[in-house]
C-alpha positions, -999 to +999 in steps of 0.1 A: -425+160+093-431+134+067-463+132+047-490+110+059-517+091+043-555+093+054-548+066+081-522+084+097-493+064+086-461+079+068-465+078+028-442+049+018-434+070-013-414+092+009-391+064+022-359+061+005-332+039+019-294+050+014-286+023-009-316+031-031-304+069-034-268+058-041-281+037-069-300+067-081-271+088-081-249+084-114-217+098-098-220+071-070-228+042-096-202+051-120-174+056-093-182+026-074-184+006-105-150+018-116-133+009-081-149-025-079-137-033-115-102-022-108-100-040-074-115-071-090-088-070-118-061-070-089-076-097-070-080-117-103-043-110-113-030-145-111-058-157-135-056-127-159-018-126-163+005-151-179+036-141-159+047-130-126+053-092-119+090-097-116+092-123-144+115-110-173+123-120-205+153-108-228+132-113-258+104-089-246+126-060-235+105-030-248+081-051-265+051-033-281+013-035-276-001-069-286+029-089-282+016-125-276+012-132-239+025-094-235-009-075-242+005-042-229+040-049-240+071-055-218+093-027-198+130-021-203+137-052-181+115-076-202+087-077-176+052-080-185+035-046-181+000-062-179+009-083-152+029-054-131-001-033-135-026-058-119-003-066-090+003-029-086-034-025-081-033-050-050-004-028-037-023+001-039-054-015-022-035-026+007-019+005+012-052+026+012-066+001+037-037+003+061-032+041+059-068+049+060-076+024+087-049+034+112-058+073+105-094+067+112-088+044+142-065+069+159-083+102+148-119+091+152-113+078+189-092+109+199-119+131+183-146+117+200-131+119+234-116+154+228-146+168+215-171+152+241-148+156+272-137+192+279-110+181+302-094+157+278-094+183+248-063+201+261-043+168+260-056+156+226-049+190+211-014+190+223-006+157+212-018+159+175-005+193+171+028+177+178+020+151+154+014+176+129+048+193+130+066+160+118+075+164+081+055+132+068+072+123+036+108+131+048+101+110+081+089+082+060+120+081+043+142+085+072+125+056+089+131+034+059+159+016+073+138+007+105+109-005+085+130-027+063+114-012+033+082-029+039+055-006+025+028-020+050+048-007+080+054+025+062+018+030+055+008+022+092+032+050+101+018+072+074-018+065+087-008+080+122+006+110+105-027+114+087-049+112+120-045+147+129-067+158+100-093+131+110-091+142+147-100+179+139-129+170+116-145+146+142-135+169+174-153+198+156-183+178+147-187+163+180-184+197+198-216+207+180-237+174+182-230+168+217-254+199+224-283+182+203-314+173+221-311+137+211-277+133+230-293+148+262-321+126+258-298+096+255-278+107+286-310+111+306-322+076+299-292+065+315-268+053+288-231+054+293-207+080+277-194+051+256-225+040+242-236+076+235-203+082+215-206+049+196-243+048+191-253+083+187-225+109+182-205+087+159-235+081+136-243+120+134-207+131+122-202+102+098-208+124+068-176+143+071-157+112+081-167+093+051-155+121+027-124+122+045-118+084+044-119+089+005-092+114+007-073+093+031-073+063+008-062+085-021-035+100+000-023+067+010-022+054-025-004+086-038+023+086-010+031+049-016+034+055-053+055+086-046+080+067-023+081+039-050+089+067-077+117+081-058+131+044-054+123+042-016+117+006-010+124-029-026+122-029-063+105-062-064+071-049-050+051-039-080+036-003-077+025+023-100+051+046-087+081+022-096+063+016-131+060+053-137+098+060-127+109+031-150+087+045-178+102+081-174+137+065-178+124+050-211+101+079-222+117+084-257+117+047-264+083+036-253+063+066-238+030+043-234+051+026-205+042+059-183+006+063-194-006+029-181+005+032-146-007+069-145-039+062-159-050+036-136-034+054-106-054+088-116-086+068-121-084+052-086-078+085-065-104+104-086-131+077-082-125+074-043-128+113-041-160+113-062-177+083-045-168+100-011-187+130-021-217+111-033-219+091+000-216+122+020-243+140+002-266+110+004-260+104+043-262+140+054-293+146+031-310+120+049-303+134+082-327+161+099-307+182+121-324+192+154-322+223+171-295+228+196-295+232+235-267+233+260-247+202+268-257+191+303-234+177+331-239+172+368-226+199+391-213+195+427-226+213+458-229+207+496-259+187+508-284+202+535-300+177+558-337+171+557-357+148+575-388+148+553-405+116+541-415+132+508-402+114+477-385+146+462-373+175+486-355+204+470-341+229+497-327+263+493-313+254+457-292+282+439-277+279+405-253+304+393-235+310+359-203+330+355-203+364+339-177+377+313-162+395+346-159+363+365-186+370+388-214+344+394-249+354+383-277+334+400-304+322+379-321+301+407-322+314+442-333+297+472-359+272+457-377+250+480-400+222+465-417+189+480-432+162+458-450+134+474-451+098+460-480+095+435-484+135+435-484+158+405-467+191+410-468+219+386-440+240+383-453+272+366-437+304+353-427+323+324-398+317+302-365+325+321-382+320+353-357+292+363-382+263+363-363+242+336-328+248+353-344+233+386-358+205+366-323+197+350-306+202+384-329+173+398-317+152+368-281+160+374-278+174+339-269+210+341-242+227+317-206+224+327-203+260+334-232+260+359-225+264+395-246+250+424-238+274+451-258+258+479-289+237+486-299+200+485-319+177+462-331+145+479-349+117+462-364+091+483-340+102+513-308+102+491-289+131+484-284+137+446-260+168+446-224+158+446-230+123+432-208+110+405-220+106+369-219+071+372-242+070+401-266+095+384-265+074+353-278+044+375-307+064+386-316+081+352-342+058+332-347+036+361-357+058+391-359+094+373-373+096+338-376+127+317-401+138+289-387+166+270-404+195+251-394+190+215-404+153+207-389+154+172-356+169+182-351+143+210-351+115+190-320+106+169-327+111+133-302+084+122-319+055+141-352+040+140-376+045+167-377+010+179-338+006+181-337+038+202-362+026+226-345-009+229-314+008+235-325+027+264-345-001+279-315-025+278-293-001+293-315+008+322-327-029+328-302-050+313-329-074+295-320-093+262-327-077+231-357-099+223-373-092+256-366-054+253-383-056+218-414-074+231-417-048+261-412-017+237-440-030+213-464-034+242-454+000+256-463+016+222-494-002+222-501+010+257-495+048+248-520+047+221-500+040+191-523+020+166-495+002+146-466-006+170-448-028+145-448+002+118-439+027+142-411+004+157-393+003+124-398+040+112-373+068+116-384+098+134-391+121+103-414+093+094-442+098+122-460+125+135-453+151+163-480+135+187-468+100+180-432+110+185-443+126+220-461+092+227-429+073+218-409+094+243-435+088+268-431+051+262-397+053+266-397+074+297-420+048+316-404+018+303-387+008+336-416+022+357-397+052+375-408+065+407-402+101+393-412+115+360-401+150+350-421+164+321-407+195+306-435+213+286-447+180+272-475+194+253-462+230+242-453+216+206-486+198+199-519+211+189-549+214+212-565+179+203-532+159+207-525+179+239-557+167+257-548+131+246-513+133+259-524+147+292-550+119+295-522+094+288-501+110+314-526+107+339-536+070+331-501+060+334-494+079+366-525+060+383-514+027+368-477+029+379-479+050+409-454+076+397-448+112+412-447+138+382-431+171+382-447+190+354-426+221+341-451+244+323-463+277+316-496+266+307-521+271+334-548+250+314-525+221+317-519+226+354-556+228+360-563+196+340-536+173+358-517+190+388-526+182+425-503+210+438-486+242+420-454+260+426-450+295+408-417+307+401-403+340+391-368+353+385-354+320+399-376+320+431-407+302+442-431+330+450-463+309+459-472+272+464-503+255+473-530+231+459-545+238+426-577+247+440-562+272+463-542+288+437-568+293+410-596+302+438-574+327+460-540+333+444-521+355+470-490+367+451-493+395+427-473+375+401-496+347+402-527+368+399-510+383+369-504+350+352-540+337+358-554+372+345-535+369+313-555+336+306-585+344+284-617+328+290-641+320+260-660+354+264-630+378+266-614+391+235-579+408+233-594+441+228-616+439+260-604+453+293-590+427+319-617+412+337-620+420+373-621+383+386-598+357+379-609+341+346-597+307+359-621+307+387-645+286+367-618+261+360-608+258+395-644+253+407-648+226+380-616+210+391-629+212+428-663+195+419-645+166+401-622+159+430 
């Protein structure tokens, strides 16, 4: 979390843009300056050189340095070395752009698909493994008759041959990033997979891609120069490789003819690699890596008919995971839940009781390995189990909204708060960018953020945990959903902020008429906000009832144990357990308020 001023705003001294950091990095400044200077020299070749790259003069064969109009002398054919050097820069730049671009387009696209979709991974692995078996340089030479010696077509083919390396880098990164909380939050908000890949996943893996791009450019320049050195391709195309080859032939007469192309070629490739390292360090250093959770995906199951008029009905839900032996181990067994419109239901239990798995099943975001063996989940009479991902996506963010447990980890660290909220709102409602911005600013003000404009333009690490939770609440209620699932929404916050968040949720629920499924282990939170309670243990609902009934007369031993484990103000941990439930006073107080 970033340092804050006494007013609660992030300290501006902690804010550093990527450009500012790069300008403070001597390695980045020097290498970028060298590359820009070399590229500019190539672009200005017609103005800086007095002769064409292939214009020869018998009077200037092997001319020395300082010859009039031939500042670096002439080669063995009487051509201006300075002119050929400048035009060779352009050949190298074009080679780098073509080779790197093709490799990036093919490799990144396939890496995103292969890393994000498990079903597509086998096909992409097989394809790129096949491409890697081709002998690259030999293949380029063999195909030279088909390419007509055009180095641009040759570099395009070479880009395809380079793409497996990029594919593997991106695939490995995506496999890890797709399990991040901010990706799950984007999916729950209703974004399409294409937008998640392009907007969130690609940004998160950009560091390794950038450094790889520098190597791709250097490799393309080197291969083009190598082919020209071997004499592959037309001799009329100026290239560092052909200049070096001609210099070697004339090594004992004019040794400097080898030095000039080698010096510029080495400077370009070294600068590319060093600049890529500087960019990678800056981009990855500015990114906070959230903690990981499992990637979630909808499972398919048979539906059970239910004629109830309740908003949400969960019947006989069972969720299992395969064991190493291949058998299915149930983690949720026969759960039954009912949630009326405008009601708040507290789903209570210890860690591992299955409450979060039940909530994820309602959202349709269970891990791929999860198997729903039986049961039914109906929202407003519509069966959710068995729906396609595109159908579930149409519900998320609009009809069902979700507030996660870890606010900081569910915001994309590479994007501003406002851009993430605008993106989710536009995906769910289809409004214009300007209208979405206005609605987001109004929502930020509604959830109690004192300076909406400042928070809108801040990155997640520049706001506090309480503000981050308010941001997520604003995003969840942006489209006025009928069902809000809150998974431990106050666990990561201090007591004062917890009370403020609970008051905010209560006010928003009354204002919008939402039903709330509150997943928690905290009976204090339950007593404060919930109308009814369902207690889970070992994947089963062991007791349900109104909050007053559960706090006054809990029937199940597990519920009484949970209540007895909550300390009141007069009990210390060294005291023996109280005979009566310490939550009785809370329950009676809640009953009087009602």
